[in-house]
N, C-alpha and C positions, 0 to 999 in steps of 0.2 A: 879794322872792320869798316866797310864802306857804308855810306848813308843808306843806299838802296837795300843792302843786306840787313841793316838794322831795322829799316821800315818793314821788311818782310817778316823778320823775327818778331817785331812788335805785333803785327797783324796776326801772326800764328799764335802768339801767346794769348792775345785777346780771345781768339776763336777757341782755343783749347780750354780756357777758363770758362767761357760761355757754355761749351759743350758739357762741362762737368757739372754745371749748375742748372741748366735748363732741362726740363723733362723732354724725353724723346718719345715720339708716338708714331705708330705705323697706321696708315690708312688703308686697310685691306678691304677688299670686296668680300661679301659674305661667301662662305664656302659651301653653298648649296647650289644645285644645278638649275638655276632659274632661267638661263638661256637668253637673257635680255642684254647682255653686255657684248660689245663689239670689239673683238680682238684687234682688228686693224686700227680702230680708233685709239686703242691703248698704245699701239705702235706710234701713231702720229703724235700722241701726247708725249711719249718718250723722246721723239725727235724734236719736239718743241722744247722739252727740258734740255736736250743737248744743245740746241741753239741758244738757250739762255746761258748755259755754261760757257759757250763760245763768246757771247757778248760780254759776260763777266770777265773772261780772260783778256779780251781786248781792252776793256776799261782798266783792268789791273796793269796792263802793259803801258797804257797812257799815263797812269798815275805813278809809275815807277820813278823813283828819285825825287819826287816832290815831298818836301818835309813839313809843309805847313799843316796845321791841325785839321783843316777842312779836307785836304787831300788824304791825310792819314785816316780820317773818319770814313771817307768814301772808299778807301782801299779796304778797310775792314768790312764794310758793307758789301762790296763786290766779292770779296773772298767768301763771306757767309752765304751770299746768293749762289755762288758756284757750288759750294758744298751742299747746300740744300737741294738744288736741282739734280746734282749727281746722285744724291741719296734717294731722291724720288724715283729715279731710274732703277736703282738697286732694289728698292722696295717693290716696285711694280713687277720686276722680274721674279723676285722671290715670293712675294705675297700673292701674286695672281698667276703668272705663267707657270712657274715651277710647282705650285701647289694644285693648279687646276688644268693646265693644258699639256704639260709634259708628263707622260705616264709610262711606267715600265712595260705596259702591254703594247706600246707602239713598236712597230718593226724597226724604226730608225731612232729608237730611244736614246742610244749613246750619242748619236750625231746631234739630235735636238738638244740634249743636255749640254753638249760641248758648246754649241752656238749660244745658248742662253747664258751659260756660265761666262762665255767670252764678253757678253754685255756687262755683266757684273764686274769682271776684271777691268774692262775699259773704263767703266764709271769710277771705279776705285782709283785708277791711274789718273783720271781727269781731276779727281779730288786732290791727289798728291802732287800733281805736276801742272802748274798754271801755264801751259803752253798749248799752242794751236795744234800741234802734232797729236797730242793726246785727245783733243776734241774731235779731230778728224777720224781717229781710230774708233772713238765712241760712236760717232754717227754711222760709220761703216758697219760696226758690229750690230747696231740696231737695225739698219737697213737689210742686213742679211736675213733677219727674221721674217721679212715680208714673203719669203718663199713658203713659210708655214702658215702665215696669216694674211692671205691676200684680201684686197678690198672687195667687199660685197656690194654690188649695185642693188639698191632697193627699188 
C-alpha cells in the first residue's frame, strides 16, 4: 500500500469517526411565505460553496504524498472543509429550493425536479471524489438553475 493511499485512508478514517461523534444540524429557512429571501443570492452562495470545494480539492492535491504530521493535519482539515461545503449545497437545495420553490403545480415540475436533484447528486459526487472534474460538474449543475432564478435588479 502506497504512502499516498495510506494518507487518504487515514484522513477518511478521521472524518468518518468525527461524523459519527459530532452532531449534524441543518440550517433551514423558515417555511412560511415571508417573501424576503433572494433565490438568486442563494444560488450565488451555493456557487461560493462550490468554489470552496474546489479550493479544498486543490489543497488536497498539493498535500498528497506528504507524510509529516502537519501535512496530515492539513489534509484532514481540507477534506472536512470540502465535505462541509458540499453538504451546505445539498442542504440548500433540499431545505430551501425543493421545499419552497419546486412545486408539483408547476408546468415544468419534472424538469425542475431533475435539475435540482442533479445539484444534489453532483454535490454528493464532489464529496466522494476529490477531483476537479467533480467540482466542475457541481458548478455547472448549480449554474443551470439560474434559468429558474435569475438575478433581480433592485
